[in-house]
PDB file of N, CA, C and O in Angstrom, chain B, residues numbered from 101:
ATOM      1  N   UNK B 101      16.065  18.412  15.788  1.00  0.00           N
ATOM      2  CA  UNK B 101      15.993  17.105  16.370  1.00  0.00           C
ATOM      3  C   UNK B 101      16.674  16.129  15.425  1.00  0.00           C
ATOM      4  O   UNK B 101      16.482  16.194  14.211  1.00  0.00           O
ATOM      5  N   UNK B 102      17.456  15.241  15.975  1.00  0.00           N
ATOM      6  CA  UNK B 102      18.162  14.247  15.173  1.00  0.00           C
ATOM      7  C   UNK B 102      17.217  13.126  14.760  1.00  0.00           C
ATOM      8  O   UNK B 102      16.314  12.754  15.510  1.00  0.00           O
ATOM      9  N   UNK B 103      17.430  12.599  13.583  1.00  0.00           N
ATOM     10  CA  UNK B 103      16.634  11.467  13.094  1.00  0.00           C
ATOM     11  C   UNK B 103      17.580  10.397  12.583  1.00  0.00           C
ATOM     12  O   UNK B 103      18.665  10.695  12.085  1.00  0.00           O
ATOM     13  N   UNK B 104      17.163   9.169  12.710  1.00  0.00           N
ATOM     14  CA  UNK B 104      17.952   8.045  12.242  1.00  0.00           C
ATOM     15  C   UNK B 104      17.067   7.146  11.382  1.00  0.00           C
ATOM     16  O   UNK B 104      15.910   6.900  11.723  1.00  0.00           O
ATOM     17  N   UNK B 105      17.603   6.665  10.289  1.00  0.00           N
ATOM     18  CA  UNK B 105      16.876   5.742   9.422  1.00  0.00           C
ATOM     19  C   UNK B 105      17.461   4.354   9.589  1.00  0.00           C
ATOM     20  O   UNK B 105      18.679   4.176   9.590  1.00  0.00           O
ATOM     21  N   UNK B 106      16.581   3.368   9.729  1.00  0.00           N
ATOM     22  CA  UNK B 106      17.020   1.989   9.898  1.00  0.00           C
ATOM     23  C   UNK B 106      16.596   1.166   8.701  1.00  0.00           C
ATOM     24  O   UNK B 106      15.572   1.441   8.076  1.00  0.00           O
ATOM     25  N   UNK B 107      17.374   0.170   8.390  1.00  0.00           N
ATOM     26  CA  UNK B 107      17.021  -0.802   7.371  1.00  0.00           C
ATOM     27  C   UNK B 107      17.068  -2.172   8.028  1.00  0.00           C
ATOM     28  O   UNK B 107      18.116  -2.600   8.511  1.00  0.00           O
ATOM     29  N   UNK B 108      15.946  -2.849   8.044  1.00  0.00           N
ATOM     30  CA  UNK B 108      15.898  -4.156   8.691  1.00  0.00           C
ATOM     31  C   UNK B 108      15.379  -4.054  10.101  1.00  0.00           C
ATOM     32  O   UNK B 108      14.976  -2.973  10.529  1.00  0.00           O
ATOM     33  N   UNK B 109      15.377  -5.144  10.836  1.00  0.00           N
ATOM     34  CA  UNK B 109      14.835  -5.132  12.201  1.00  0.00           C
ATOM     35  C   UNK B 109      15.687  -4.299  13.156  1.00  0.00           C
ATOM     36  O   UNK B 109      16.893  -4.141  12.972  1.00  0.00           O
ATOM     37  N   UNK B 110      15.027  -3.782  14.168  1.00  0.00           N
ATOM     38  CA  UNK B 110      15.702  -3.000  15.200  1.00  0.00           C
ATOM     39  C   UNK B 110      15.616  -3.782  16.496  1.00  0.00           C
ATOM     40  O   UNK B 110      14.528  -4.184  16.908  1.00  0.00           O
ATOM     41  N   UNK B 111      16.746  -4.001  17.140  1.00  0.00           N
ATOM     42  CA  UNK B 111      16.783  -4.708  18.423  1.00  0.00           C
ATOM     43  C   UNK B 111      17.217  -3.735  19.505  1.00  0.00           C
ATOM     44  O   UNK B 111      18.077  -2.882  19.290  1.00  0.00           O
ATOM     45  N   UNK B 112      16.605  -3.880  20.672  1.00  0.00           N
ATOM     46  CA  UNK B 112      16.966  -3.032  21.808  1.00  0.00           C
ATOM     47  C   UNK B 112      17.059  -3.893  23.048  1.00  0.00           C
ATOM     48  O   UNK B 112      16.093  -4.554  23.430  1.00  0.00           O
ATOM     49  N   UNK B 113      18.224  -3.886  23.676  1.00  0.00           N
ATOM     50  CA  UNK B 113      18.404  -4.657  24.902  1.00  0.00           C
ATOM     51  C   UNK B 113      17.743  -3.987  26.106  1.00  0.00           C
ATOM     52  O   UNK B 113      17.452  -4.646  27.104  1.00  0.00           O
ATOM     53  N   UNK B 114      17.507  -2.684  26.012  1.00  0.00           N
ATOM     54  CA  UNK B 114      16.959  -1.930  27.138  1.00  0.00           C
ATOM     55  C   UNK B 114      15.545  -1.427  26.890  1.00  0.00           C
ATOM     56  O   UNK B 114      15.028  -0.657  27.699  1.00  0.00           O
ATOM     57  N   UNK B 115      14.910  -1.830  25.813  1.00  0.00           N
ATOM     58  CA  UNK B 115      13.562  -1.368  25.507  1.00  0.00           C
ATOM     59  C   UNK B 115      13.564   0.025  24.914  1.00  0.00           C
ATOM     60  O   UNK B 115      14.617   0.634  24.724  1.00  0.00           O
ATOM     61  N   UNK B 116      12.387   0.516  24.627  1.00  0.00           N
ATOM     62  CA  UNK B 116      12.235   1.853  24.081  1.00  0.00           C
ATOM     63  C   UNK B 116      11.653   2.742  25.170  1.00  0.00           C
ATOM     64  O   UNK B 116      10.738   2.335  25.886  1.00  0.00           O
ATOM     65  N   UNK B 117      12.172   3.938  25.296  1.00  0.00           N
ATOM     66  CA  UNK B 117      11.734   4.853  26.345  1.00  0.00           C
ATOM     67  C   UNK B 117      10.929   5.971  25.695  1.00  0.00           C
ATOM     68  O   UNK B 117      11.433   6.703  24.843  1.00  0.00           O
ATOM     69  N   UNK B 118       9.667   6.090  26.110  1.00  0.00           N
ATOM     70  CA  UNK B 118       8.798   7.132  25.601  1.00  0.00           C
ATOM     71  C   UNK B 118       8.742   8.284  26.601  1.00  0.00           C
ATOM     72  O   UNK B 118       8.865   8.062  27.805  1.00  0.00           O
ATOM     73  N   UNK B 119       8.558   9.516  26.110  1.00  0.00           N
ATOM     74  CA  UNK B 119       8.313  10.620  27.027  1.00  0.00           C
ATOM     75  C   UNK B 119       7.031  10.335  27.818  1.00  0.00           C
ATOM     76  O   UNK B 119       6.165   9.593  27.355  1.00  0.00           O
ATOM     77  N   UNK B 120       6.916  10.917  28.992  1.00  0.00           N
ATOM     78  CA  UNK B 120       5.766  10.693  29.865  1.00  0.00           C
ATOM     79  C   UNK B 120       4.907  11.953  29.906  1.00  0.00           C
ATOM     80  O   UNK B 120       5.428  13.063  30.020  1.00  0.00           O
ATOM     81  N   UNK B 121       3.581  11.778  29.811  1.00  0.00           N
ATOM     82  CA  UNK B 121       2.638  12.881  29.940  1.00  0.00           C
ATOM     83  C   UNK B 121       1.284  12.302  30.326  1.00  0.00           C
ATOM     84  O   UNK B 121       0.919  11.217  29.875  1.00  0.00           O
ATOM     85  N   UNK B 122       0.547  13.015  31.152  1.00  0.00           N
ATOM     86  CA  UNK B 122      -0.797  12.576  31.502  1.00  0.00           C
ATOM     87  C   UNK B 122      -1.785  13.070  30.450  1.00  0.00           C
ATOM     88  O   UNK B 122      -1.489  13.997  29.696  1.00  0.00           O
ATOM     89  N   UNK B 123      -2.952  12.448  30.405  1.00  0.00           N
ATOM     90  CA  UNK B 123      -3.988  12.898  29.475  1.00  0.00           C
ATOM     91  C   UNK B 123      -4.370  14.344  29.770  1.00  0.00           C
ATOM     92  O   UNK B 123      -4.641  15.118  28.852  1.00  0.00           O
ATOM     93  N   UNK B 124      -4.392  14.708  31.056  1.00  0.00           N
ATOM     94  CA  UNK B 124      -4.723  16.090  31.428  1.00  0.00           C
ATOM     95  C   UNK B 124      -3.693  17.069  30.860  1.00  0.00           C
ATOM     96  O   UNK B 124      -4.055  18.138  30.367  1.00  0.00           O
ATOM     97  N   UNK B 125      -2.415  16.706  30.929  1.00  0.00           N
ATOM     98  CA  UNK B 125      -1.366  17.572  30.382  1.00  0.00           C
ATOM     99  C   UNK B 125      -1.506  17.686  28.871  1.00  0.00           C
ATOM    100  O   UNK B 125      -1.343  18.771  28.313  1.00  0.00           O
ATOM    101  N   UNK B 126      -1.806  16.576  28.209  1.00  0.00           N
ATOM    102  CA  UNK B 126      -1.958  16.603  26.751  1.00  0.00           C
ATOM    103  C   UNK B 126      -3.153  17.459  26.342  1.00  0.00           C
ATOM    104  O   UNK B 126      -3.169  18.021  25.246  1.00  0.00           O
ATOM    105  N   UNK B 127      -4.144  17.559  27.211  1.00  0.00           N
ATOM    106  CA  UNK B 127      -5.321  18.368  26.927  1.00  0.00           C
ATOM    107  C   UNK B 127      -5.130  19.853  27.164  1.00  0.00           C
ATOM    108  O   UNK B 127      -5.992  20.656  26.805  1.00  0.00           O
ATOM    109  N   UNK B 128      -4.013  20.225  27.763  1.00  0.00           N
ATOM    110  CA  UNK B 128      -3.717  21.639  28.032  1.00  0.00           C
ATOM    111  C   UNK B 128      -2.842  22.198  26.912  1.00  0.00           C
ATOM    112  O   UNK B 128      -1.678  21.817  26.787  1.00  0.00           O
ATOM    113  N   UNK B 129      -3.386  23.084  26.111  1.00  0.00           N
ATOM    114  CA  UNK B 129      -2.687  23.574  24.918  1.00  0.00           C
ATOM    115  C   UNK B 129      -1.354  24.246  25.240  1.00  0.00           C
ATOM    116  O   UNK B 129      -0.456  24.249  24.397  1.00  0.00           O
ATOM    117  N   UNK B 130      -1.201  24.812  26.431  1.00  0.00           N
ATOM    118  CA  UNK B 130       0.044  25.490  26.800  1.00  0.00           C
ATOM    119  C   UNK B 130       1.064  24.554  27.440  1.00  0.00           C
ATOM    120  O   UNK B 130       2.174  24.982  27.758  1.00  0.00           O
ATOM    121  N   UNK B 131       0.709  23.283  27.634  1.00  0.00           N
ATOM    122  CA  UNK B 131       1.639  22.333  28.249  1.00  0.00           C
ATOM    123  C   UNK B 131       2.829  22.088  27.311  1.00  0.00           C
ATOM    124  O   UNK B 131       2.659  22.057  26.093  1.00  0.00           O
ATOM    125  N   UNK B 132       4.024  21.916  27.871  1.00  0.00           N
ATOM    126  CA  UNK B 132       5.209  21.655  27.035  1.00  0.00           C
ATOM    127  C   UNK B 132       5.055  20.444  26.097  1.00  0.00           C
ATOM    128  O   UNK B 132       5.690  20.400  25.044  1.00  0.00           O
ATOM    129  N   UNK B 133       4.232  19.480  26.465  1.00  0.00           N
ATOM    130  CA  UNK B 133       4.002  18.332  25.567  1.00  0.00           C
ATOM    131  C   UNK B 133       3.412  18.786  24.237  1.00  0.00           C
ATOM    132  O   UNK B 133       3.599  18.129  23.212  1.00  0.00           O
ATOM    133  N   UNK B 134       2.696  19.913  24.256  1.00  0.00           N
ATOM    134  CA  UNK B 134       2.075  20.442  23.044  1.00  0.00           C
ATOM    135  C   UNK B 134       2.862  21.567  22.387  1.00  0.00           C
ATOM    136  O   UNK B 134       2.634  21.883  21.220  1.00  0.00           O
ATOM    137  N   UNK B 135       3.782  22.170  23.122  1.00  0.00           N
ATOM    138  CA  UNK B 135       4.479  23.346  22.595  1.00  0.00           C
ATOM    139  C   UNK B 135       5.963  23.123  22.315  1.00  0.00           C
ATOM    140  O   UNK B 135       6.608  23.977  21.708  1.00  0.00           O
ATOM    141  N   UNK B 136       6.507  21.997  22.746  1.00  0.00           N
ATOM    142  CA  UNK B 136       7.938  21.747  22.572  1.00  0.00           C
ATOM    143  C   UNK B 136       8.174  20.430  21.845  1.00  0.00           C
ATOM    144  O   UNK B 136       7.792  19.371  22.343  1.00  0.00           O
ATOM    145  N   UNK B 137       8.787  20.486  20.696  1.00  0.00           N
ATOM    146  CA  UNK B 137       9.179  19.294  19.927  1.00  0.00           C
ATOM    147  C   UNK B 137       8.021  18.360  19.606  1.00  0.00           C
ATOM    148  O   UNK B 137       8.208  17.143  19.593  1.00  0.00           O
ATOM    149  N   UNK B 138       6.843  18.887  19.350  1.00  0.00           N
ATOM    150  CA  UNK B 138       5.702  18.065  18.953  1.00  0.00           C
ATOM    151  C   UNK B 138       5.753  17.864  17.445  1.00  0.00           C
ATOM    152  O   UNK B 138       5.994  18.817  16.704  1.00  0.00           O
ATOM    153  N   UNK B 139       5.532  16.643  16.984  1.00  0.00           N
ATOM    154  CA  UNK B 139       5.540  16.344  15.559  1.00  0.00           C
ATOM    155  C   UNK B 139       4.559  15.209  15.288  1.00  0.00           C
ATOM    156  O   UNK B 139       4.187  14.472  16.201  1.00  0.00           O
ATOM    157  N   UNK B 140       4.147  15.070  14.041  1.00  0.00           N
ATOM    158  CA  UNK B 140       3.238  13.989  13.667  1.00  0.00           C
ATOM    159  C   UNK B 140       3.892  12.658  14.017  1.00  0.00           C
ATOM    160  O   UNK B 140       5.016  12.380  13.598  1.00  0.00           O
ATOM    161  N   UNK B 141       3.192  11.848  14.778  1.00  0.00           N
ATOM    162  CA  UNK B 141       3.711  10.540  15.150  1.00  0.00           C
ATOM    163  C   UNK B 141       4.449  10.491  16.472  1.00  0.00           C
ATOM    164  O   UNK B 141       4.842   9.413  16.919  1.00  0.00           O
ATOM    165  N   UNK B 142       4.647  11.655  17.115  1.00  0.00           N
ATOM    166  CA  UNK B 142       5.312  11.654  18.420  1.00  0.00           C
ATOM    167  C   UNK B 142       4.488  10.810  19.380  1.00  0.00           C
ATOM    168  O   UNK B 142       3.261  10.909  19.405  1.00  0.00           O
ATOM    169  N   UNK B 143       5.148   9.995  20.157  1.00  0.00           N
ATOM    170  CA  UNK B 143       4.474   9.079  21.070  1.00  0.00           C
ATOM    171  C   UNK B 143       4.860   9.401  22.502  1.00  0.00           C
ATOM    172  O   UNK B 143       6.034   9.598  22.814  1.00  0.00           O
ATOM    173  N   UNK B 144       3.850   9.452  23.373  1.00  0.00           N
ATOM    174  CA  UNK B 144       4.072   9.647  24.804  1.00  0.00           C
ATOM    175  C   UNK B 144       3.230   8.600  25.535  1.00  0.00           C
ATOM    176  O   UNK B 144       2.292   8.038  24.969  1.00  0.00           O
ATOM    177  N   UNK B 145       3.572   8.349  26.784  1.00  0.00           N
ATOM    178  CA  UNK B 145       2.810   7.377  27.569  1.00  0.00           C
ATOM    179  C   UNK B 145       2.337   8.022  28.871  1.00  0.00           C
ATOM    180  O   UNK B 145       3.069   8.778  29.511  1.00  0.00           O
ATOM    181  N   UNK B 146       1.100   7.708  29.246  1.00  0.00           N
ATOM    182  CA  UNK B 146       0.549   8.124  30.533  1.00  0.00           C
ATOM    183  C   UNK B 146       0.781   6.949  31.480  1.00  0.00           C
ATOM    184  O   UNK B 146       0.083   5.938  31.395  1.00  0.00           O
ATOM    185  N   UNK B 147       1.748   7.072  32.373  1.00  0.00           N
ATOM    186  CA  UNK B 147       2.115   5.961  33.256  1.00  0.00           C
ATOM    187  C   UNK B 147       1.009   5.598  34.245  1.00  0.00           C
ATOM    188  O   UNK B 147       0.943   4.460  34.710  1.00  0.00           O
ATOM    189  N   UNK B 148       0.145   6.550  34.566  1.00  0.00           N
ATOM    190  CA  UNK B 148      -0.931   6.272  35.511  1.00  0.00           C
ATOM    191  C   UNK B 148      -1.982   5.340  34.909  1.00  0.00           C
ATOM    192  O   UNK B 148      -2.589   4.541  35.623  1.00  0.00           O
ATOM    193  N   UNK B 149      -2.193   5.442  33.608  1.00  0.00           N
ATOM    194  CA  UNK B 149      -3.237   4.642  32.951  1.00  0.00           C
ATOM    195  C   UNK B 149      -2.680   3.585  32.008  1.00  0.00           C
ATOM    196  O   UNK B 149      -3.376   2.631  31.660  1.00  0.00           O
ATOM    197  N   UNK B 150      -1.422   3.751  31.591  1.00  0.00           N
ATOM    198  CA  UNK B 150      -0.823   2.830  30.633  1.00  0.00           C
ATOM    199  C   UNK B 150      -1.196   3.120  29.191  1.00  0.00           C
ATOM    200  O   UNK B 150      -0.821   2.366  28.293  1.00  0.00           O
ATOM    201  N   UNK B 151      -1.927   4.202  28.955  1.00  0.00           N
ATOM    202  CA  UNK B 151      -2.353   4.560  27.601  1.00  0.00           C
ATOM    203  C   UNK B 151      -1.196   5.235  26.866  1.00  0.00           C
ATOM    204  O   UNK B 151      -0.528   6.113  27.411  1.00  0.00           O
ATOM    205  N   UNK B 152      -0.974   4.816  25.633  1.00  0.00           N
ATOM    206  CA  UNK B 152       0.043   5.415  24.769  1.00  0.00           C
ATOM    207  C   UNK B 152      -0.681   6.359  23.809  1.00  0.00           C
ATOM    208  O   UNK B 152      -1.656   5.975  23.164  1.00  0.00           O
ATOM    209  N   UNK B 153      -0.195   7.595  23.723  1.00  0.00           N
ATOM    210  CA  UNK B 153      -0.807   8.606  22.864  1.00  0.00           C
ATOM    211  C   UNK B 153       0.137   8.953  21.717  1.00  0.00           C
ATOM    212  O   UNK B 153       1.354   9.019  21.896  1.00  0.00           O
ATOM    213  N   UNK B 154      -0.441   9.175  20.535  1.00  0.00           N
ATOM    214  CA  UNK B 154       0.325   9.546  19.348  1.00  0.00           C
ATOM    215  C   UNK B 154      -0.224  10.861  18.806  1.00  0.00           C
ATOM    216  O   UNK B 154      -1.434  11.018  18.639  1.00  0.00           O
ATOM    217  N   UNK B 155       0.678  11.803  18.531  1.00  0.00           N
ATOM    218  CA  UNK B 155       0.280  13.118  18.010  1.00  0.00           C
ATOM    219  C   UNK B 155      -0.158  12.999  16.556  1.00  0.00           C
ATOM    220  O   UNK B 155       0.486  12.323  15.755  1.00  0.00           O
ATOM    221  N   UNK B 156      -1.270  13.671  16.225  1.00  0.00           N
ATOM    222  CA  UNK B 156      -1.774  13.654  14.854  1.00  0.00           C
ATOM    223  C   UNK B 156      -1.250  14.827  14.033  1.00  0.00           C
ATOM    224  O   UNK B 156      -1.459  14.875  12.821  1.00  0.00           O
ATOM    225  N   UNK B 157      -0.575  15.768  14.677  1.00  0.00           N
ATOM    226  CA  UNK B 157      -0.040  16.935  13.986  1.00  0.00           C
ATOM    227  C   UNK B 157       1.034  17.596  14.819  1.00  0.00           C
ATOM    228  O   UNK B 157       1.305  17.181  15.946  1.00  0.00           O
ATOM    229  N   UNK B 158       1.647  18.631  14.257  1.00  0.00           N
ATOM    230  CA  UNK B 158       2.770  19.290  14.913  1.00  0.00           C
ATOM    231  C   UNK B 158       2.374  20.557  15.668  1.00  0.00           C
ATOM    232  O   UNK B 158       3.184  21.096  16.424  1.00  0.00           O
ATOM    233  N   UNK B 159       1.156  21.041  15.483  1.00  0.00           N
ATOM    234  CA  UNK B 159       0.762  22.268  16.180  1.00  0.00           C
ATOM    235  C   UNK B 159       0.304  21.957  17.599  1.00  0.00           C
ATOM    236  O   UNK B 159      -0.055  20.822  17.909  1.00  0.00           O
ATOM    237  N   UNK B 160       0.320  22.965  18.450  1.00  0.00           N
ATOM    238  CA  UNK B 160      -0.095  22.778  19.845  1.00  0.00           C
ATOM    239  C   UNK B 160      -1.538  22.307  19.939  1.00  0.00           C
ATOM    240  O   UNK B 160      -1.894  21.621  20.898  1.00  0.00           O
ATOM    241  N   UNK B 161      -2.379  22.657  18.970  1.00  0.00           N
ATOM    242  CA  UNK B 161      -3.787  22.279  18.993  1.00  0.00           C
ATOM    243  C   UNK B 161      -4.066  20.916  18.363  1.00  0.00           C
ATOM    244  O   UNK B 161      -5.205  20.451  18.388  1.00  0.00           O
ATOM    245  N   UNK B 162      -3.051  20.274  17.803  1.00  0.00           N
ATOM    246  CA  UNK B 162      -3.250  18.968  17.171  1.00  0.00           C
ATOM    247  C   UNK B 162      -3.625  17.926  18.219  1.00  0.00           C
ATOM    248  O   UNK B 162      -3.082  17.905  19.324  1.00  0.00           O
ATOM    249  N   UNK B 163      -4.560  17.069  17.848  1.00  0.00           N
ATOM    250  CA  UNK B 163      -5.072  16.041  18.756  1.00  0.00           C
ATOM    251  C   UNK B 163      -4.059  14.924  18.990  1.00  0.00           C
ATOM    252  O   UNK B 163      -3.120  14.730  18.218  1.00  0.00           O
ATOM    253  N   UNK B 164      -4.283  14.202  20.078  1.00  0.00           N
ATOM    254  CA  UNK B 164      -3.522  12.999  20.436  1.00  0.00           C
ATOM    255  C   UNK B 164      -4.486  11.815  20.385  1.00  0.00           C
ATOM    256  O   UNK B 164      -5.569  11.880  20.966  1.00  0.00           O
ATOM    257  N   UNK B 165      -4.113  10.744  19.704  1.00  0.00           N
ATOM    258  CA  UNK B 165      -4.914   9.525  19.643  1.00  0.00           C
ATOM    259  C   UNK B 165      -4.362   8.534  20.648  1.00  0.00           C
ATOM    260  O   UNK B 165      -3.161   8.264  20.666  1.00  0.00           O
ATOM    261  N   UNK B 166      -5.240   7.990  21.488  1.00  0.00           N
ATOM    262  CA  UNK B 166      -4.822   7.050  22.521  1.00  0.00           C
ATOM    263  C   UNK B 166      -4.923   5.608  22.065  1.00  0.00           C
ATOM    264  O   UNK B 166      -5.727   5.275  21.194  1.00  0.00           O
ATOM    265  N   UNK B 167      -4.105   4.761  22.657  1.00  0.00           N
ATOM    266  CA  UNK B 167      -4.119   3.334  22.344  1.00  0.00           C
ATOM    267  C   UNK B 167      -5.409   2.662  22.821  1.00  0.00           C
ATOM    268  O   UNK B 167      -5.670   1.510  22.475  1.00  0.00           O
ATOM    269  N   UNK B 168      -6.217   3.376  23.615  1.00  0.00           N
ATOM    270  CA  UNK B 168      -7.493   2.849  24.095  1.00  0.00           C
ATOM    271  C   UNK B 168      -8.663   3.444  23.290  1.00  0.00           C
ATOM    272  O   UNK B 168      -9.801   3.448  23.760  1.00  0.00           O
ATOM    273  N   UNK B 169      -8.382   3.939  22.096  1.00  0.00           N
ATOM    274  CA  UNK B 169      -9.375   4.495  21.166  1.00  0.00           C
ATOM    275  C   UNK B 169      -9.950   5.835  21.623  1.00  0.00           C
ATOM    276  O   UNK B 169     -11.025   6.224  21.166  1.00  0.00           O
ATOM    277  N   UNK B 170      -9.270   6.542  22.502  1.00  0.00           N
ATOM    278  CA  UNK B 170      -9.689   7.874  22.915  1.00  0.00           C
ATOM    279  C   UNK B 170      -8.935   8.922  22.121  1.00  0.00           C
ATOM    280  O   UNK B 170      -7.891   8.643  21.530  1.00  0.00           O
ATOM    281  N   UNK B 171      -9.471  10.120  22.113  1.00  0.00           N
ATOM    282  CA  UNK B 171      -8.799  11.256  21.496  1.00  0.00           C
ATOM    283  C   UNK B 171      -8.738  12.382  22.515  1.00  0.00           C
ATOM    284  O   UNK B 171      -9.733  12.700  23.166  1.00  0.00           O
ATOM    285  N   UNK B 172      -7.557  12.984  22.649  1.00  0.00           N
ATOM    286  CA  UNK B 172      -7.373  14.152  23.520  1.00  0.00           C
ATOM    287  C   UNK B 172      -7.046  15.325  22.608  1.00  0.00           C
ATOM    288  O   UNK B 172      -6.045  15.309  21.891  1.00  0.00           O
ATOM    289  N   UNK B 173      -7.903  16.347  22.641  1.00  0.00           N
ATOM    290  CA  UNK B 173      -7.681  17.532  21.826  1.00  0.00           C
ATOM    291  C   UNK B 173      -7.313  18.689  22.739  1.00  0.00           C
ATOM    292  O   UNK B 173      -8.121  19.102  23.570  1.00  0.00           O
ATOM    293  N   UNK B 174      -6.099  19.220  22.596  1.00  0.00           N
ATOM    294  CA  UNK B 174      -5.660  20.331  23.451  1.00  0.00           C
ATOM    295  C   UNK B 174      -6.551  21.558  23.260  1.00  0.00           C
ATOM    296  O   UNK B 174      -6.915  21.920  22.141  1.00  0.00           O
ATOM    297  N   UNK B 175      -6.886  22.178  24.379  1.00  0.00           N
ATOM    298  CA  UNK B 175      -7.704  23.397  24.324  1.00  0.00           C
ATOM    299  C   UNK B 175      -7.183  24.397  25.342  1.00  0.00           C
ATOM    300  O   UNK B 175      -7.728  25.494  25.464  1.00  0.00           O
TER     301      UNK B 175
END
């Protein structure tokens, strides 16, 4: 995966686009959200609820912390 380092403020005319996943998908350990390109700090959004989730680890079993103070642990 490519990474970019910025120095100073970042401006975006089109906003930032996050991957989409539901809380149910994040809770399924075999879901691609947990098995493909997962890393500490990865952010996804559940469009149905508006909750933004952040990965706490890179393994499929690593929990997701929600912007609404919830935790989803894949099982």
